[in-house]
N, C-alpha and C positions, 0 to 999 in steps of 0.2 A: 368401502368403494374408493378407488384411487381418483376417479374423476367426479368432481362435485358440480352438479348443474344448478344448484341453488346456494347462494351465499349472500347473506344480508346482515353484515356485522353491525350496522346502525340500528337494526331492529332488536330492541332490548330483549324481547321474549326469545327470539331465535338465538341471540348471543348467549343467554343464560342456559338455555336448554341443550344446545349442541355446539354452537359456534366457538365458545371459549375453549372447550376441550380440544377441538380439532386444530384451532389456531395455535394453541400453546404446544401441541405435539409437533406441528410443523416448525415452530420457532426453535424448539430445543433440539431438533435434528439439524436445522439449518445452521445453528451456531457452531458446532464442531466442524461442519463442512466448510464454513467460511474461515474458521481458525486454520484449518489445513491449507486453504487457499492462500491466506496471508503468510503462513509459514514457508511454503514452497517459494512464493514470490520474493520474500525477504531473506531467503536462504543465503544470497550472495553477500549480505551485510556481514555474515559470520565467516563464510567460506573464504572470502578475499583476505580477511585478517589471518586466517590459519595458513593460507597459501603463502603469504608473506613470511610467516613464522617457520614454515618447513622448507622454504627456499625454492619455490617455483620460479622459473626464470622470467618473471614479468615485472615491469616497473610499477610504481605506485599509481601513476596515471592510467596505465592499462588496466589495473585492478579496479580503479574507480569506474572505468567504462563498463565493467561487468554489472555493477549495481545499477548504472544508468541505463543499460540496455534492458535489463529486467523491468526497470521503472517505466521507460517509455512504452514498451510493449504492453505491460499490464494496464497502463492508462489508456492506450489506444483500444485494447480489447474491451474495455468497459463501454465503448460507444456501441458496438453491435450488441453487447451483453445487456444493455439497457432495454432492448426490445425483445429479448428472447422469451420472456414470460408471456407477453401479449401474443406472440406468434406461436409458441411451442409448448406452453404450459410450464409451471414451476417444477413439477416432479421430474419431467423429462430433462429440463435444463440443468437442474442441480445434480442429477445423477450423472449425466454425461460430462459436464465440465469438471466435476470432482474426480471422476474416474480418469480423465485425461491427465491429471496431475501426476499419475504414476510414471508417465513418460519422462519428464525432466528429472523426477526423483531418481529413477534407475539410471538414466543417462549421466547425470552428474556423479553418481557413485562410481560408475565405470570409468569416467574420464579422470577422476581424482586419484585413481590407482597408479598413475604414471606421471612423473614430473615432465616427461617429454611430450605429453599431450599438447598439441598446438593450440594457440589462443583461439582460433576460430571455433574449435569444438566447445570450449567454455562459453564463447559468445552465443553459439547455437543453443546451449542448455539454458543460458540466461534468457534468451529470447523465448523459449518454450515455458520457462518459469512464469512468464507474464500471464499465462492462462490463470494462475492463481489470483493475480491482481484484477483481472477482468471479472472474476466470479463475484466480486463485491456488488457490482451494479445489478446483476440478475438476482442475487440473494436479497438485497434491500428492496428491490422492486417487488419481488414475490411476497415478502413479509408485509409490505405496506398494504397489500390487498387483503390480507387476512384479518387485520385489526380495525376496530372503529377509530374515528379521529381522536376521540378523547384519550385513547391509550397508545396512539402511535408514537408519541415522544418516548415513552418508556420502552415499548416493544422494539422500535428501531434502534434505540440506544443500547438495549441489551444485545440485539443481533450484531450491531456494529462494534460495540464496546467489547463484548466477550469474544467476538470474532477477531477483533484486533489483537487479542491475546496471542494470536498466531505469531505476531512479531516478538512478543516476550517469550513464547514457547521456543521459537527457533533460537533465541539468544541465550536461553537457559539450558534447554535439553540437548541441542546439537553439540555444544562443547563437551557435555558429559558423555554423549554417545561416542564422540571422537576419542575419548580417553580410554576406551575399553574395546577389546576385540570381540564385541558381542555378536557379530555376524560372521566371524572367521569360520565357524563350522559349516557355513553355506558357501565357502570358497570366495569370500568377499574381498580378497586381496591381503597383501602383507602390510604391516605398519610402516610408517616413515618416522624419521627422527627429527625432533624440533631443533632447528638451528638457533631460534630465538625463544625466549621464555613465552609461554602462553598462559592460559588460565581457564577456570570455570567459575561458576557461582560460588564454589566452596574454597576457592583460593588459587594461587599462582602455581603454574606447572613449570619446572625448571627446564632450561635448554638441555638437550641430550635425552629427553624422555621420549618414549615411543608414542605415536599418535595414529589413529585410524581415521584420517580425514575423509575417506570415502563413505564412512558411516553417516556423514551429514546428509547424503542423499538417500541411502538405503533405509534409514530409520523411519522415513515417512510412510513406508509400506505397512508398518504396524497399525496405523490408523486408517489409511486410505482404503485398504481392502475391505475391512468390515463396514466402513462408512458407505461404500458403494451399495452393499446389500441393504443397509438401513435406509438409505435414501430411496431405493427402488420399492421397498415393501412398506415404508412407514410414512411417506409424504403424499401430498395430493396435488392434482391439477384442478384449478378453479375454471371449469368449463362454462363460464357465464358470459353474458354480453359485455359486462364491464371489464372483465379480465381477459379471458381467452375465448372469444366467441366461436372461432373456427379451429378447434383443436385437431391437428393432424395425428395420424398414427405415429407410434414411437419411431420407426425407421425413418419416416419422412421428417419428423421433428429433428432427429439427429443429423440428417443430411442438411437441413436448413441451418442448424447451429454451426456445423463444420464449415459450410460455405461462407457464412458471415464472419466466422473467426478467421478464415483464410484471407478475407479482404483486410481485416485488421493486421494480420501478419505481413501482408504484402506492403501496405503503406508504412508500417513500422520499419521494415527492412530497407525500403527506399530512403526513408527519412534518416535512419542511422547511417547508411552509406554516404549520403550527402554531407553529413555533419562530421563523422569520425575522420581522424587523420589516417594517412596511408599505412603507418606502422601498426594501426589497430584495425586493419582490413577495411578502411573507409576510402572515400574518393580523394581525400586530401583537399577538397574544395574549401573547407573551412567555413561553410555557411553558418551564420549565427544560430544558436540553438533556439532562440525565440521564434525565428522565421520557420525553422524546421517543425516546431510544435504546431504552429498555425497551419502549415501545409499538410501535416499528417492529420490533424483534426478534421479539416474541411474536405480533404480528399477522401477520407474514410466515410464521412457523411454522404458525400456525393456519389461515391461508388456503391454504397448500400442502396441508394435510390434507383440504381440501374437494375436491381434484381427484379425478376419478372413476376407477373400474376398477383396472387393474394399477398405475397410478401410486400410488394411495392405498395399495394393498396393500404395495408396495415401501417406501413412506415409513413406514408403520406399523412395518415390520420394522426400518428404519434408525433410527426415533425411539426405539428401545430404549436408545440411548446416553444419553438424558436421565434414565433410571432409575439410572444409574451416577454416584455422587457424584464420581468422579474426572474425569468430563467437566467438571463445574463448577469443580473445583480447577484443572485444567489450562487452562481458559478464562481464569481470573484470571491465572495465571502467564504465559500467552502474551500477554495484554494488556500485561504488564510488558515483555516482550522485543520481540515483533514490533510491538505497538501503539505502543511508544515509537519504534522505528525508523521506521515509516511515518509516524507523526504528526509527528515532528520533521523528517523529510525534506520533508514538505509545507509546514511552517511556517518552516523555518530560513532559506531565501533572503529571504523578505519580512521576517522578523524582523531579519535583518542590515541590510537596507535601511532599515528604519524606526528601529531603535535606534541604529545606528552611522552611518547616512547623513545624519543631521540633527544640527544643533547644538541642544542643549536649553538655552535661555536664559531668564533671568528678565526679564520685561517688565512694568513697573508692578506688581511684586509677584506676577505670574502666570507660572508656568513654561510656556513655549511650545516646541513641538516641530516647527515648520514651516520653519525656516531651513536650507537645504541645507548640508551640511558638506563643504567642498572637499577635506578630508583623509580623508573617510570611505572605508572599503574598498568595493570593488565586490562586491555579493552574488553576481553571476554568475561572478566569478573564483574565489571561495573556497568557496561553498556545496556544490559537488559532492564535495569531499574527504571530508566526514563520512559521507554515505551510501556512498561508495566503500569506506571502511574497514569500515563495518558489514557490507556485502555481501561483501567480500573475505574477511573473517574468519569468516563464517558456516559454511562447510564445516569449518573448523578446529574450531569448537564441536562439530559433530556427531562429528568424528573423535576428539577428546579425550573426549567423553562416552561413546563406545563403549569407550574404554579404562578410564576411572576412574569412570564412572557419571554419568548425566544430572543427578540431583538435586544432587550436590556441586558440579558446575560452575554450575548455576543459582543456588545459594546464594552462591557467590563473586561472580557477576555482580550479584546483588541488592545486595550491600554496595557494590560499585563504583558502581552507579547511584545509590544514595542519596547518596554522597559527591559525585559529579559534579553531581547536580541541585542540591544545596545550594551548591556552588561556583559554578555558573552563575548561580544566583539572586543571589549576592553581587555578581558583576561586572555583571550586567544592571542591578541597582539603581544601581550607581555610574555606569554609562554613561548611563542614562536621566535622570540628574540633572546631567549635565555638558555644558558648552559644547564640550568636546573629547573626545567619547566614544571616538574612535579609540585613545586611550591604553589603554583596557581591552579592546580587541578581541582581541589575541593571547592573553592568559590565558583569556578567555571561550571563544574558538575552540578552544583546546587542550583545555579541559575538555569541550566538546561532542564532540570527537574521542574522548575516553575514554568518554563516555556512549554514543555510537554503537557503539564497539568492544564494550563490555559487552553491549549489546542484541543485537548480531550473534552473539556467542558463545552468549548465552542462547537465541537462536532455534534454534541447532543442538542444544543440550542438551535443550530441551523436546521436540524431535522424538524424541530417543532415549527419553525417559521415556514418551511416548505409545506408541511401538512396543512397549515392554516391558509396560506396565500393561494395555493393552487387547488382547482377542483379535483375530485377523487381520481378521475380517469387520467389526469395529467401528472398527479403527484408521483406515481411510480416511475414513469419515464424521466421526469425532472430529477428525481433522486439519482437515477442511473446516469443521466447526462452530467449533472454537477459533480458526481463522484468521479466520472471519467476525466473531466477537466482538472479536478483537484489532484487526481492521482499522478498527473505529470510532475507533481512535486517530487515523486520518487525518482524521476529522471533528472529534473532541473537542479534540485539541491545538491545531490552528489556531484553533478557536473560542475556547478559553480564552486562548491567548496574544493573540489579536486583542482580546478584551475587556479583558484586563489592561493591554495596551499603551495602549489608548484611555483607561483609567483611570489611566495613568502609574505602574502598579505591576506590571511584568512579572515581578518577583521572586516575587510571590505565586503565580503559576502554577507556577513551578519548585519552590517549597516544598511546594505541594499534591502535585505529582508525587512528590517525595521521600517524603512520608508514605504514599502508595500503595505505593511500592517497599518500604517498611518492613513494611507489611501482607503483601506477597508473601513477604518473608523469613520471616516467622512461619509462613505457610501452608505453604511448601515444607518447612520443618523439621518441622512437625507431621505432615504426611502422608508425607513421603518420606525424611527423614533421622533419624527416631527408630527405633532398632533394634527397638522393640516394636510398630512400626506394621505395617500390612498389606504394604507394600512397603518395602524398604530400599535407597536409592540406585539406583533403576531408571534 
C-alpha cells in the first residue's frame, strides 16, 4: 500500500515487525534519486570546464556565473521543498521532482550541440538544473520521518552522503561519456574538437581530440527514466497526523509542488537579474551578492505565505521553526559544513583549470594569466576526488556523532576547516603568481582534500544535533530549511572565487572563508558545548 496511515518508528515492536523493512526500502530508493538530483545540479562544474576546452565564446567570469546560477536556484528551491512532504507526501514529491530533472538534462544536451548557442540559453538550463539542488530538502525531510531518533544520524548520513555522490558521479562519469559518441545512433549531434587538453579519471586527453560535450546532459536519462518508475511503484506516502495529515490526490499534489517551485524560480530570477552584470544578461546594478541572498531568501518565504487555504495553514504551522533560536544557529553551522562542501564542489574544477592550467607571466610589468600551461594538471582528472572523499565520509560523521555527540565532532571539524582554508590560501597565492603553478598543485590539492573531508564529517554531525535539539515534527522542516540556507554556498563560493581570481587575489576568498569558520567555532561552543547551556553536546 503506497499510503501508510500508521507509522510509529519509536515503537520498538512496530519497528521490528514492519517499520524497519519499509523505512529501508524508501531509503534505498531515495538515495539514487538524490544522487541524480545532485548530479544534474552540479553538472555545470564540469560542463563549464569543457566549454572552455572546446572554445565556446564565453569568458571565464561568464562561465563561473553558470555554476552560480544553478547554485542560487538550487538553494532557493530548497525553501519550498522543505515543506513538500508535509503538504503533498513523500512519494508524490520525490516522483515529480526527480522526473522534472529530465528537462534540464535534455535541454543542456541540445544547447551544447552548437557553439553559437547564446549565453541566455545556458543560463536558463543552469536555472532549471536548480531543481536537483532543491530535491535535497524534500528528500532529507522525507527520510527523517521514516526512522527513529536513535538511527537518524546514520539514516540521514547515508541518504545525504550517498546522495552527495551525485557530485562525484557527475565529475567521473560525465567526462567519460563526453569522450565517446555513445548517443550518436539516436542523432545526438556531431562531436567537437578540443582546443585545449582535457581529461577524465583515467588520464589526460590531448588537444585536437574529438569530444561529445552534449552527452553531459543526455547521459542522465539512463538513470532518470527507470528511477521515475521505481519511485512511483516502490515508495510510500506517510499519511499520518505527524507527517502528512491531509494528503491530496496525486494531481493536486503535483499542482501544489509546481506552484511552490514557481515561486522559488521567480525570486531566483529577480535576484540574479539584480546582481549579474549587463554582459551576463543582468541589470548591471551590481547589488552585493550578500544582499541578494537575503532578499531572495525572505521574499521566497513571504510569497509562500500568500498561498491560499490548507497550504497556508500548513505552512503557518511549519513556520514555527523560525521562532526557535536553534533554527538560526544550526543554519549558520550547516552553511559551514554542507555549504562549503557543495560550494567548493561547484567551483573546484574550474578553479583548478584557471589557477593551475595557465602560466602566470609578467609582460611589460603586467601579470598576465592567459598563456596555457603545458604542464598544468587536468581539472577533470583530479577534481572528482575531493567531493568523493567528502561524500564517502559523511555517513561516518553521523555514526561517530551518534556515539560521542554531534557538537563535539562539529567543533573538531571547525578547527580543521580553518587550518585548511588558510593553507589553501597560501598555495593559491603562490600558484597564481607563478609561471610554473603546477609545482604548488599537489600541496594545495591535498589541503583541499582535508577541507572536503572535514566538511563531510561535519555534515553528518550537524544532522545528529538537529535530530536531538528539535521535536520530531520540527526536525524535518528544520533539516530542509538549514539545507536551503547552506546550499547558497553553491552560489556564493563560485561567485567569490570567480571575482577574486579575476582580481588576481584568489587567496582573499579563502581567508574570508576561514574567518567565517572561526565564527562558527565560537557559535558551536557557546550554544552546544558549554555545560551551562540549554543543550550539551547534542
